[in-house]
RONULO-134417 format. One record per residue (C-alpha): y, x, z. Coordinates in Angstrom, 1 decimal. Example, Ala and Ser with C-alpha at 12.3 -4.5 7.8 and 13.67 -1.06 7.14 Angstrom:
residues 2
{c2:-4.5; c1:12.3; c3:7.8} $
{c2:-1.1; c1:13.7; c3:7.1} $
//
This chain:
residues 481
{c2:0.1; c1:0.0; c3:0.0} $
{c2:3.5; c1:1.5; c3:-1.2} $
{c2:5.5; c1:-0.8; c3:1.8} $
{c2:7.5; c1:-2.2; c3:-0.4} $
{c2:8.9; c1:-5.7; c3:0.3} $
{c2:10.4; c1:-8.3; c3:-2.2} $
{c2:13.8; c1:-8.5; c3:-1.6} $
{c2:14.7; c1:-11.9; c3:-0.2} $
{c2:17.2; c1:-14.3; c3:-1.0} $
{c2:20.9; c1:-14.7; c3:0.7} $
{c2:20.4; c1:-16.5; c3:4.0} $
{c2:16.7; c1:-17.2; c3:4.6} $
{c2:15.3; c1:-15.1; c3:8.1} $
{c2:12.2; c1:-13.2; c3:7.1} $
{c2:10.4; c1:-13.2; c3:10.3} $
{c2:9.1; c1:-10.7; c3:11.8} $
{c2:5.5; c1:-9.3; c3:12.5} $
{c2:3.9; c1:-9.9; c3:15.7} $
{c2:3.1; c1:-6.2; c3:17.3} $
{c2:2.7; c1:-7.4; c3:20.7} $
{c2:-0.7; c1:-5.5; c3:21.1} $
{c2:0.9; c1:-2.5; c3:21.2} $
{c2:3.0; c1:-1.7; c3:24.3} $
{c2:6.5; c1:0.5; c3:23.5} $
{c2:7.1; c1:2.8; c3:25.7} $
{c2:9.9; c1:2.3; c3:28.0} $
{c2:12.9; c1:4.2; c3:28.6} $
{c2:12.2; c1:6.2; c3:32.1} $
{c2:16.0; c1:6.1; c3:33.8} $
{c2:15.5; c1:7.8; c3:37.2} $
{c2:12.2; c1:9.9; c3:39.0} $
{c2:11.7; c1:10.1; c3:42.2} $
{c2:9.6; c1:13.1; c3:43.7} $
{c2:6.7; c1:12.8; c3:46.6} $
{c2:5.1; c1:15.8; c3:48.0} $
{c2:1.8; c1:14.5; c3:49.1} $
{c2:-0.1; c1:17.7; c3:50.5} $
{c2:-3.7; c1:16.5; c3:51.2} $
{c2:-6.0; c1:18.8; c3:50.8} $
{c2:-5.5; c1:19.5; c3:47.1} $
{c2:-5.7; c1:22.4; c3:44.7} $
{c2:-4.7; c1:23.2; c3:40.9} $
{c2:-8.1; c1:25.6; c3:40.4} $
{c2:-10.4; c1:22.7; c3:41.9} $
{c2:-12.8; c1:23.5; c3:38.9} $
{c2:-13.4; c1:26.8; c3:40.2} $
{c2:-15.5; c1:25.7; c3:42.8} $
{c2:-18.4; c1:25.3; c3:39.8} $
{c2:-18.2; c1:29.5; c3:40.4} $
{c2:-18.1; c1:29.5; c3:43.7} $
{c2:-21.5; c1:27.2; c3:43.5} $
{c2:-23.2; c1:29.5; c3:40.8} $
{c2:-22.4; c1:32.4; c3:42.7} $
{c2:-23.6; c1:30.7; c3:46.1} $
{c2:-26.9; c1:29.5; c3:44.6} $
{c2:-27.7; c1:32.6; c3:42.8} $
{c2:-27.3; c1:35.0; c3:46.8} $
{c2:-24.3; c1:37.4; c3:44.7} $
{c2:-22.0; c1:36.7; c3:47.3} $
{c2:-24.8; c1:37.3; c3:50.4} $
{c2:-25.7; c1:40.0; c3:48.0} $
{c2:-22.1; c1:41.6; c3:48.2} $
{c2:-22.0; c1:41.4; c3:52.0} $
{c2:-24.8; c1:43.3; c3:52.9} $
{c2:-23.9; c1:46.5; c3:50.8} $
{c2:-20.2; c1:46.1; c3:50.9} $
{c2:-18.7; c1:48.3; c3:53.9} $
{c2:-17.3; c1:46.7; c3:56.6} $
{c2:-12.8; c1:46.4; c3:57.1} $
{c2:-11.1; c1:47.0; c3:60.0} $
{c2:-8.5; c1:44.2; c3:60.7} $
{c2:-8.6; c1:40.8; c3:60.0} $
{c2:-9.7; c1:39.4; c3:56.1} $
{c2:-12.9; c1:40.9; c3:55.7} $
{c2:-13.7; c1:42.5; c3:52.6} $
{c2:-16.1; c1:40.1; c3:50.8} $
{c2:-12.9; c1:37.8; c3:51.1} $
{c2:-10.5; c1:39.8; c3:49.0} $
{c2:-12.9; c1:40.1; c3:46.5} $
{c2:-14.0; c1:36.2; c3:46.1} $
{c2:-9.9; c1:36.1; c3:46.2} $
{c2:-9.8; c1:38.6; c3:43.8} $
{c2:-12.4; c1:36.7; c3:41.3} $
{c2:-10.9; c1:33.6; c3:42.0} $
{c2:-7.3; c1:35.6; c3:40.8} $
{c2:-8.9; c1:36.7; c3:37.5} $
{c2:-10.5; c1:33.4; c3:36.6} $
{c2:-7.3; c1:31.2; c3:37.3} $
{c2:-4.8; c1:33.6; c3:35.1} $
{c2:-3.2; c1:35.6; c3:37.9} $
{c2:-3.3; c1:39.3; c3:37.4} $
{c2:-2.3; c1:42.9; c3:38.8} $
{c2:-0.6; c1:43.6; c3:42.1} $
{c2:-0.4; c1:39.3; c3:42.1} $
{c2:-3.6; c1:38.9; c3:42.0} $
{c2:-4.9; c1:37.2; c3:44.8} $
{c2:-1.4; c1:35.5; c3:45.8} $
{c2:-1.9; c1:32.1; c3:44.2} $
{c2:-4.9; c1:31.8; c3:45.4} $
{c2:-4.1; c1:32.7; c3:48.8} $
{c2:-1.3; c1:30.0; c3:48.7} $
{c2:-3.9; c1:27.4; c3:47.7} $
{c2:-5.4; c1:26.0; c3:51.1} $
{c2:-8.0; c1:23.7; c3:49.2} $
{c2:-9.5; c1:26.3; c3:47.2} $
{c2:-9.8; c1:29.2; c3:50.3} $
{c2:-11.4; c1:26.8; c3:52.6} $
{c2:-14.0; c1:25.8; c3:49.7} $
{c2:-14.3; c1:29.8; c3:49.2} $
{c2:-15.4; c1:29.9; c3:53.0} $
{c2:-12.2; c1:32.3; c3:53.7} $
{c2:-9.7; c1:32.1; c3:56.3} $
{c2:-6.9; c1:34.0; c3:54.7} $
{c2:-5.7; c1:36.4; c3:52.5} $
{c2:-3.2; c1:39.3; c3:52.7} $
{c2:-0.2; c1:39.5; c3:50.7} $
{c2:0.3; c1:41.9; c3:47.5} $
{c2:1.3; c1:45.0; c3:50.0} $
{c2:-2.4; c1:45.2; c3:52.4} $
{c2:-3.8; c1:43.8; c3:48.7} $
{c2:-2.8; c1:47.3; c3:46.6} $
{c2:-3.8; c1:49.1; c3:49.7} $
{c2:-7.3; c1:47.7; c3:49.7} $
{c2:-7.5; c1:48.4; c3:45.8} $
{c2:-7.9; c1:52.2; c3:46.5} $
{c2:-10.3; c1:50.9; c3:48.7} $
{c2:-11.9; c1:49.4; c3:46.1} $
{c2:-12.3; c1:52.2; c3:44.0} $
{c2:-13.7; c1:55.1; c3:45.7} $
{c2:-17.0; c1:56.2; c3:47.8} $
{c2:-19.6; c1:53.9; c3:49.4} $
{c2:-16.9; c1:51.0; c3:48.5} $
{c2:-17.1; c1:51.7; c3:44.5} $
{c2:-20.9; c1:52.6; c3:44.8} $
{c2:-21.6; c1:48.6; c3:46.1} $
{c2:-19.2; c1:47.4; c3:43.6} $
{c2:-21.3; c1:48.6; c3:41.0} $
{c2:-24.6; c1:47.3; c3:42.8} $
{c2:-23.3; c1:43.9; c3:42.8} $
{c2:-22.0; c1:43.5; c3:39.1} $
{c2:-25.6; c1:44.5; c3:38.3} $
{c2:-27.0; c1:42.3; c3:40.8} $
{c2:-25.0; c1:39.3; c3:39.3} $
{c2:-26.0; c1:41.0; c3:35.8} $
{c2:-29.7; c1:40.6; c3:36.6} $
{c2:-29.9; c1:37.5; c3:38.4} $
{c2:-27.9; c1:35.4; c3:35.6} $
{c2:-30.2; c1:36.8; c3:33.2} $
{c2:-33.2; c1:36.1; c3:35.1} $
{c2:-32.3; c1:32.0; c3:35.0} $
{c2:-32.2; c1:32.1; c3:31.0} $
{c2:-34.4; c1:32.5; c3:28.7} $
{c2:-34.1; c1:35.9; c3:26.1} $
{c2:-34.2; c1:33.7; c3:23.2} $
{c2:-30.7; c1:32.7; c3:24.5} $
{c2:-29.5; c1:36.5; c3:23.8} $
{c2:-31.4; c1:37.7; c3:21.3} $
{c2:-30.6; c1:39.4; c3:18.0} $
{c2:-32.8; c1:39.4; c3:14.6} $
{c2:-36.7; c1:40.6; c3:15.4} $
{c2:-36.5; c1:39.5; c3:19.1} $
{c2:-34.6; c1:42.7; c3:20.2} $
{c2:-31.8; c1:42.1; c3:23.1} $
{c2:-29.1; c1:44.4; c3:22.6} $
{c2:-28.0; c1:46.9; c3:25.0} $
{c2:-24.2; c1:47.7; c3:23.8} $
{c2:-22.4; c1:50.7; c3:25.1} $
{c2:-19.0; c1:51.2; c3:23.8} $
{c2:-15.9; c1:52.4; c3:25.3} $
{c2:-11.8; c1:51.0; c3:25.2} $
{c2:-8.8; c1:53.1; c3:25.5} $
{c2:-6.0; c1:51.0; c3:27.9} $
{c2:-2.6; c1:51.4; c3:28.0} $
{c2:-1.4; c1:54.2; c3:29.4} $
{c2:1.4; c1:56.7; c3:30.6} $
{c2:1.4; c1:60.1; c3:31.3} $
{c2:2.2; c1:59.4; c3:35.1} $
{c2:-1.0; c1:57.5; c3:35.1} $
{c2:-4.1; c1:59.5; c3:36.1} $
{c2:-6.4; c1:60.2; c3:34.1} $
{c2:-4.8; c1:59.4; c3:31.0} $
{c2:-5.8; c1:61.2; c3:28.3} $
{c2:-4.7; c1:62.0; c3:24.5} $
{c2:-5.8; c1:60.5; c3:21.3} $
{c2:-4.8; c1:61.9; c3:18.4} $
{c2:-5.7; c1:58.7; c3:16.2} $
{c2:-4.7; c1:56.2; c3:19.1} $
{c2:-2.7; c1:57.9; c3:21.4} $
{c2:-2.1; c1:58.2; c3:25.6} $
{c2:-4.1; c1:56.0; c3:27.6} $
{c2:-6.9; c1:55.4; c3:30.3} $
{c2:-11.0; c1:55.5; c3:28.7} $
{c2:-13.1; c1:53.0; c3:30.0} $
{c2:-16.8; c1:52.4; c3:29.1} $
{c2:-19.0; c1:49.9; c3:29.9} $
{c2:-23.1; c1:48.8; c3:28.9} $
{c2:-23.2; c1:45.4; c3:27.6} $
{c2:-27.2; c1:43.9; c3:28.2} $
{c2:-26.3; c1:41.1; c3:25.7} $
{c2:-23.2; c1:39.1; c3:27.0} $
{c2:-23.1; c1:40.6; c3:30.5} $
{c2:-21.4; c1:44.2; c3:31.6} $
{c2:-24.6; c1:45.8; c3:33.5} $
{c2:-22.4; c1:48.7; c3:34.4} $
{c2:-18.6; c1:50.1; c3:33.6} $
{c2:-16.7; c1:53.3; c3:34.4} $
{c2:-13.5; c1:54.2; c3:34.5} $
{c2:-12.9; c1:57.7; c3:33.0} $
{c2:-10.9; c1:60.7; c3:35.4} $
{c2:-9.4; c1:63.5; c3:33.6} $
{c2:-11.9; c1:66.1; c3:31.7} $
{c2:-13.8; c1:62.8; c3:31.4} $
{c2:-14.5; c1:61.0; c3:27.9} $
{c2:-16.7; c1:57.8; c3:26.7} $
{c2:-19.9; c1:59.8; c3:26.0} $
{c2:-19.9; c1:61.3; c3:29.8} $
{c2:-18.9; c1:57.7; c3:31.2} $
{c2:-22.2; c1:55.9; c3:29.6} $
{c2:-24.9; c1:58.5; c3:29.6} $
{c2:-24.2; c1:59.0; c3:33.8} $
{c2:-24.7; c1:55.0; c3:33.6} $
{c2:-27.3; c1:54.4; c3:31.8} $
{c2:-30.0; c1:55.4; c3:34.9} $
{c2:-28.6; c1:52.7; c3:36.7} $
{c2:-29.1; c1:50.1; c3:33.9} $
{c2:-32.2; c1:50.3; c3:33.3} $
{c2:-33.3; c1:50.7; c3:36.9} $
{c2:-31.1; c1:48.0; c3:38.3} $
{c2:-30.9; c1:45.3; c3:35.1} $
{c2:-33.4; c1:46.3; c3:32.3} $
{c2:-36.4; c1:47.4; c3:34.9} $
{c2:-36.7; c1:44.2; c3:37.1} $
{c2:-36.1; c1:41.9; c3:33.9} $
{c2:-39.4; c1:43.6; c3:32.5} $
{c2:-37.5; c1:43.8; c3:29.4} $
{c2:-37.8; c1:47.5; c3:28.6} $
{c2:-39.6; c1:46.9; c3:25.1} $
{c2:-37.2; c1:44.3; c3:23.7} $
{c2:-34.2; c1:46.4; c3:24.3} $
{c2:-32.3; c1:47.9; c3:21.7} $
{c2:-29.8; c1:50.7; c3:22.2} $
{c2:-26.5; c1:49.9; c3:20.1} $
{c2:-23.9; c1:52.3; c3:20.0} $
{c2:-21.2; c1:53.9; c3:17.5} $
{c2:-21.3; c1:57.2; c3:15.3} $
{c2:-19.7; c1:58.8; c3:18.6} $
{c2:-22.6; c1:59.2; c3:20.3} $
{c2:-25.4; c1:60.2; c3:17.3} $
{c2:-25.8; c1:63.8; c3:18.9} $
{c2:-29.0; c1:65.5; c3:20.0} $
{c2:-28.6; c1:65.6; c3:23.5} $
{c2:-28.0; c1:62.0; c3:24.1} $
{c2:-31.1; c1:61.0; c3:21.2} $
{c2:-32.9; c1:63.2; c3:23.4} $
{c2:-31.8; c1:61.1; c3:26.5} $
{c2:-32.8; c1:58.0; c3:24.9} $
{c2:-36.2; c1:59.1; c3:23.4} $
{c2:-37.6; c1:60.2; c3:26.7} $
{c2:-36.8; c1:57.0; c3:28.3} $
{c2:-38.5; c1:55.3; c3:25.6} $
{c2:-36.0; c1:53.2; c3:24.0} $
{c2:-35.5; c1:52.2; c3:20.6} $
{c2:-31.9; c1:52.9; c3:19.3} $
{c2:-29.7; c1:52.4; c3:16.0} $
{c2:-26.9; c1:54.8; c3:16.1} $
{c2:-23.8; c1:55.9; c3:14.1} $
{c2:-24.6; c1:59.0; c3:13.0} $
{c2:-20.9; c1:60.0; c3:10.9} $
{c2:-20.1; c1:62.0; c3:13.7} $
{c2:-22.8; c1:65.0; c3:12.7} $
{c2:-21.0; c1:67.4; c3:9.2} $
{c2:-24.9; c1:67.9; c3:9.1} $
{c2:-25.6; c1:64.1; c3:8.4} $
{c2:-23.3; c1:64.0; c3:5.4} $
{c2:-23.8; c1:67.1; c3:3.9} $
{c2:-27.8; c1:66.4; c3:3.9} $
{c2:-26.5; c1:62.7; c3:2.0} $
{c2:-24.8; c1:64.3; c3:-0.8} $
{c2:-27.4; c1:67.0; c3:-1.4} $
{c2:-29.7; c1:64.2; c3:-2.0} $
{c2:-31.2; c1:63.9; c3:-5.5} $
{c2:-30.2; c1:61.1; c3:-7.7} $
{c2:-34.3; c1:59.9; c3:-7.3} $
{c2:-33.9; c1:59.7; c3:-4.2} $
{c2:-31.7; c1:56.6; c3:-3.7} $
{c2:-32.5; c1:53.2; c3:-4.2} $
{c2:-30.0; c1:50.4; c3:-5.5} $
{c2:-29.0; c1:47.4; c3:-3.4} $
{c2:-29.5; c1:44.5; c3:-4.7} $
{c2:-26.2; c1:42.1; c3:-5.4} $
{c2:-27.3; c1:39.6; c3:-3.1} $
{c2:-27.5; c1:42.3; c3:-0.3} $
{c2:-24.6; c1:44.2; c3:-1.3} $
{c2:-21.3; c1:45.0; c3:1.2} $
{c2:-19.3; c1:42.8; c3:1.0} $
{c2:-16.2; c1:44.8; c3:-1.9} $
{c2:-18.2; c1:47.4; c3:-2.9} $
{c2:-19.4; c1:47.5; c3:-7.2} $
{c2:-21.9; c1:49.7; c3:-6.3} $
{c2:-24.4; c1:50.6; c3:-3.2} $
{c2:-27.5; c1:52.6; c3:-3.0} $
{c2:-30.1; c1:53.7; c3:0.0} $
{c2:-32.0; c1:56.3; c3:0.5} $
{c2:-33.9; c1:57.8; c3:3.9} $
{c2:-34.6; c1:61.3; c3:4.8} $
{c2:-34.9; c1:63.8; c3:7.6} $
{c2:-32.3; c1:65.8; c3:9.5} $
{c2:-32.5; c1:68.1; c3:12.1} $
{c2:-29.4; c1:70.6; c3:13.5} $
{c2:-29.9; c1:73.8; c3:14.4} $
{c2:-29.8; c1:72.7; c3:18.3} $
{c2:-32.0; c1:70.4; c3:17.9} $
{c2:-36.2; c1:70.7; c3:19.2} $
{c2:-37.1; c1:68.6; c3:16.4} $
{c2:-36.4; c1:66.2; c3:13.1} $
{c2:-35.0; c1:62.9; c3:13.5} $
{c2:-34.7; c1:60.3; c3:10.5} $
{c2:-31.2; c1:59.1; c3:9.1} $
{c2:-30.8; c1:56.2; c3:6.9} $
{c2:-28.5; c1:56.4; c3:4.6} $
{c2:-25.9; c1:54.9; c3:2.3} $
{c2:-23.8; c1:56.0; c3:-0.8} $
{c2:-21.3; c1:53.0; c3:-2.0} $
{c2:-18.3; c1:52.7; c3:-3.8} $
{c2:-15.6; c1:50.0; c3:-4.2} $
{c2:-13.5; c1:48.8; c3:-7.2} $
{c2:-11.2; c1:52.0; c3:-8.2} $
{c2:-13.4; c1:54.8; c3:-6.7} $
{c2:-14.1; c1:57.4; c3:-8.5} $
{c2:-16.6; c1:59.4; c3:-6.3} $
{c2:-19.4; c1:58.0; c3:-3.6} $
{c2:-18.8; c1:57.5; c3:0.0} $
{c2:-21.5; c1:58.5; c3:2.3} $
{c2:-22.1; c1:57.2; c3:5.8} $
{c2:-25.6; c1:57.2; c3:7.6} $
{c2:-27.5; c1:56.1; c3:11.2} $
{c2:-30.3; c1:57.2; c3:13.3} $
{c2:-33.2; c1:55.0; c3:13.9} $
{c2:-36.6; c1:55.5; c3:15.6} $
{c2:-37.7; c1:51.9; c3:15.2} $
{c2:-41.0; c1:51.7; c3:13.6} $
{c2:-41.4; c1:50.1; c3:10.3} $
{c2:-44.7; c1:47.8; c3:11.4} $
{c2:-42.1; c1:46.2; c3:14.1} $
{c2:-39.6; c1:44.6; c3:11.3} $
{c2:-42.5; c1:43.3; c3:9.3} $
{c2:-42.4; c1:46.5; c3:6.9} $
{c2:-45.4; c1:48.9; c3:5.9} $
{c2:-43.4; c1:52.3; c3:4.8} $
{c2:-40.5; c1:53.7; c3:6.4} $
{c2:-39.3; c1:54.5; c3:2.8} $
{c2:-39.2; c1:50.7; c3:1.8} $
{c2:-35.7; c1:49.3; c3:0.7} $
{c2:-36.4; c1:46.1; c3:2.4} $
{c2:-37.2; c1:48.4; c3:5.6} $
{c2:-33.8; c1:50.2; c3:4.9} $
{c2:-31.7; c1:47.2; c3:4.7} $
{c2:-33.1; c1:45.4; c3:7.8} $
{c2:-32.1; c1:48.3; c3:9.7} $
{c2:-28.6; c1:48.5; c3:8.4} $
{c2:-28.7; c1:44.4; c3:9.3} $
{c2:-29.5; c1:45.3; c3:12.6} $
{c2:-26.5; c1:48.0; c3:12.9} $
{c2:-24.0; c1:45.4; c3:11.1} $
{c2:-24.5; c1:43.1; c3:14.0} $
{c2:-22.5; c1:46.4; c3:16.3} $
{c2:-19.3; c1:44.4; c3:15.5} $
{c2:-20.4; c1:41.6; c3:17.1} $
{c2:-21.3; c1:43.0; c3:20.2} $
{c2:-17.6; c1:44.9; c3:20.2} $
{c2:-15.8; c1:41.2; c3:20.1} $
{c2:-17.8; c1:40.6; c3:23.4} $
{c2:-15.5; c1:43.0; c3:24.9} $
{c2:-12.2; c1:40.2; c3:23.9} $
{c2:-13.6; c1:38.5; c3:27.5} $
{c2:-12.5; c1:41.3; c3:29.3} $
{c2:-9.7; c1:43.1; c3:28.0} $
{c2:-7.9; c1:39.8; c3:25.9} $
{c2:-8.7; c1:36.4; c3:28.3} $
{c2:-8.7; c1:38.6; c3:31.8} $
{c2:-5.7; c1:41.0; c3:30.8} $
{c2:-8.3; c1:44.2; c3:30.5} $
{c2:-5.9; c1:46.4; c3:28.4} $
{c2:-3.5; c1:46.8; c3:30.9} $
{c2:-4.0; c1:49.0; c3:34.0} $
{c2:-1.9; c1:47.8; c3:37.2} $
{c2:-1.6; c1:50.9; c3:39.1} $
{c2:-0.9; c1:54.8; c3:38.1} $
{c2:-3.4; c1:55.5; c3:40.5} $
{c2:-7.2; c1:56.8; c3:39.8} $
{c2:-8.8; c1:54.7; c3:42.4} $
{c2:-6.6; c1:51.7; c3:42.4} $
{c2:-7.2; c1:51.1; c3:38.3} $
{c2:-11.3; c1:51.3; c3:39.6} $
{c2:-11.4; c1:49.2; c3:42.1} $
{c2:-9.2; c1:46.8; c3:39.3} $
{c2:-11.7; c1:47.2; c3:36.8} $
{c2:-15.1; c1:46.6; c3:39.4} $
{c2:-13.3; c1:43.4; c3:40.6} $
{c2:-12.2; c1:42.7; c3:36.8} $
{c2:-15.9; c1:43.3; c3:35.7} $
{c2:-17.8; c1:40.9; c3:38.2} $
{c2:-15.2; c1:37.8; c3:37.2} $
{c2:-16.3; c1:38.3; c3:33.6} $
{c2:-19.4; c1:38.0; c3:34.7} $
{c2:-19.1; c1:35.1; c3:36.7} $
{c2:-17.7; c1:33.1; c3:34.1} $
{c2:-19.9; c1:34.7; c3:31.6} $
{c2:-22.7; c1:33.7; c3:33.6} $
{c2:-21.7; c1:29.9; c3:34.0} $
{c2:-21.2; c1:30.1; c3:30.4} $
{c2:-24.8; c1:30.9; c3:29.2} $
{c2:-26.2; c1:29.3; c3:32.6} $
{c2:-25.2; c1:25.8; c3:31.5} $
{c2:-24.9; c1:25.9; c3:27.9} $
{c2:-28.5; c1:27.5; c3:27.4} $
{c2:-30.2; c1:23.4; c3:26.8} $
{c2:-27.5; c1:22.7; c3:24.4} $
{c2:-27.7; c1:25.8; c3:22.2} $
{c2:-31.5; c1:25.4; c3:22.3} $
{c2:-31.6; c1:22.2; c3:20.7} $
{c2:-28.9; c1:23.1; c3:18.3} $
{c2:-31.5; c1:26.1; c3:17.4} $
{c2:-35.0; c1:24.1; c3:17.0} $
{c2:-32.2; c1:21.1; c3:14.8} $
{c2:-31.4; c1:24.2; c3:12.4} $
{c2:-27.9; c1:24.3; c3:13.1} $
{c2:-25.5; c1:27.0; c3:13.7} $
{c2:-25.2; c1:28.0; c3:17.5} $
{c2:-22.1; c1:29.9; c3:18.8} $
{c2:-23.4; c1:32.8; c3:21.3} $
{c2:-20.6; c1:32.5; c3:23.4} $
{c2:-17.4; c1:30.4; c3:24.9} $
{c2:-14.0; c1:32.2; c3:25.5} $
{c2:-12.9; c1:33.0; c3:29.4} $
{c2:-9.8; c1:31.0; c3:28.0} $
{c2:-11.4; c1:28.4; c3:27.0} $
{c2:-13.5; c1:27.9; c3:30.1} $
{c2:-10.5; c1:28.4; c3:32.6} $
{c2:-8.2; c1:25.8; c3:30.1} $
{c2:-11.0; c1:23.1; c3:30.5} $
{c2:-13.0; c1:23.6; c3:33.7} $
{c2:-11.4; c1:26.1; c3:36.3} $
{c2:-7.9; c1:24.0; c3:36.0} $
{c2:-9.0; c1:20.7; c3:36.8} $
{c2:-6.9; c1:19.8; c3:39.9} $
{c2:-8.9; c1:18.0; c3:42.9} $
{c2:-8.9; c1:17.6; c3:46.3} $
{c2:-11.3; c1:20.0; c3:48.1} $
{c2:-12.3; c1:18.4; c3:52.2} $
{c2:-15.0; c1:20.3; c3:54.4} $
{c2:-17.1; c1:19.0; c3:56.6} $
{c2:-20.2; c1:19.6; c3:58.5} $
{c2:-19.9; c1:22.7; c3:56.3} $
{c2:-20.7; c1:20.6; c3:53.2} $
{c2:-18.0; c1:20.7; c3:50.6} $
{c2:-16.3; c1:18.0; c3:48.4} $
{c2:-15.1; c1:18.1; c3:45.6} $
{c2:-13.2; c1:15.3; c3:44.0} $
{c2:-11.0; c1:15.7; c3:40.7} $
{c2:-8.2; c1:13.7; c3:40.4} $
{c2:-7.5; c1:14.1; c3:36.3} $
{c2:-8.2; c1:16.4; c3:33.0} $
{c2:-9.7; c1:14.2; c3:30.8} $
{c2:-12.6; c1:12.4; c3:30.7} $
{c2:-14.4; c1:15.0; c3:27.8} $
{c2:-13.5; c1:17.3; c3:30.4} $
{c2:-14.6; c1:15.9; c3:33.7} $
{c2:-18.1; c1:14.8; c3:31.4} $
{c2:-18.9; c1:18.1; c3:30.8} $
{c2:-18.2; c1:19.2; c3:35.0} $
{c2:-20.3; c1:16.6; c3:35.8} $
{c2:-22.7; c1:18.0; c3:33.4} $
{c2:-22.7; c1:22.0; c3:34.6} $
{c2:-22.3; c1:21.1; c3:38.3} $
{c2:-26.1; c1:19.2; c3:38.1} $
{c2:-27.3; c1:22.3; c3:36.2} $
{c2:-26.2; c1:24.6; c3:38.5} $
{c2:-27.7; c1:22.2; c3:41.6} $
{c2:-30.8; c1:23.3; c3:39.4} $
{c2:-30.9; c1:26.6; c3:39.1} $
//
C-alpha cells in the first residue's frame, strides 16, 4: 500500500481511524526518587559463580592452601572480592571497591567486609610472591580440573579426537618504569605474560621477570600442567600440544618427546628448516588440490622431509609448504614439526598428501586457540597491568586467571547439553560465549539477596524474560553438577 488517500470534497469530515488498541505514551511532567536499600544488589547474577565455586569445592581448596592473613580481612575473602570485581567490570587498584559497597552481594559470598584501595594494593604484592602465589597457581589448576571433569571430552575436543594444550605468550602494555618490562623490536616495550590453555581453561600462567621470556615461562610450567590437570583427568593420550614457531627448537621438543606428548609446532624460527625446504628437488613437492589450497594462494605445494640440527641427537620430521600469492615471483616457504603417527589420522604412510594436509589442518586450528585469549585480555582488560611492581602485577594476573576460569566454567557446564544437541542435529556449534556477554545477560541481573539459617535466597527483579529463563536454567544445571 502506498499510503495515498483520495482527496475529499470540502466540508466533509473524514472519520479518524480507531487506534484505541495502541496506547500512546504519556508525557512525564515530574519524577520522584525513593531510595529503598532492602538487601538489593546490582549484580545478583554473580550468585551463579559463587554457587558453582562452592559446589566444586574451589573455595574450600583455596582456603586450605592459601596462607593465613593477619588483620581483620581474610585472604579468601579478598580472592572472592577480586573475582566478583573482575566479573562485574571493575579493574586495577579499585578492583574490590564496587563489591565492597554491595552489602547484599557480600552477604551471599559469606564476606563480612572488604578493604579499601590502599590495603588491597598492599595485599596484591603478597598475592604475587612466595607461598601465596604458589597457592594461587594450585587453585587455578584445581579449578580448571574440577570444571573439565564435569564435561565430556567431546565438548572441547578438536579434529581427530585431540584436546588442545595451547601455549602462548602476550606482550602486555608496559613502560620502562614497570619492573620486568622487556623490549621487542616488532612490538615495543611491555610485560611478557605466558599461559597454558587446556581447551578453553587456563591451566597455568606466569608473568615474566627481567631476563625471562615466553619460552622459559611455558617450559617451566609444563610439568605443573601435566601433574595437576592432565594426569588426574587421564587425558595424556588425548592431549595435542600446539604452539607457534617460537618454540620449534631442540630442547623444547626433547622435553615434549620425553613426556610422550603429541605436538604440532611451527618450525620457521630455525634457519635449517628454511634452507632444507629451499633445497628440496622439484619432484619432492606435491601439488595441493584447489579445494584444500590456502585462501589467497594461486600455487601451493607440500612435502615431508627430515631435518637434523647440529645440536640435536636425532632427526625430526618437518611438513613443509611452499606457496605463491598473486603477483609473487618466488616461492614462500614454511614448515611445522609434528610427531603424530599416520595411523592416528587414518592414513597409511607419512608421505601421503592426505596425511600432510591433515597435519596442516590441525596446525591451522591454532588461530582459533589464540582467539580464546581475547576473553582474558579484552573482556577482562588483561592487556593493562595496574602496577609498577612485578609482584603486584603477578598477584593481579593470578586473580584474573581464576576469575576467567570461573566464568568460562559456568559457560562450559551450563551450555554443554545445548551444544551436544546442536552437534547431533548437524548444526554448527559455537565453542564458547564471550565473558562480556555473560556479564551483560547473567551477571548484571539485579535482585534481592537474603541470608537466613545459612541459606541464601536470590530474588531477581528484572533483566528481561529471556535472560531470567537462561538464569533459571543455569541455576538448575549447577544444582546437579
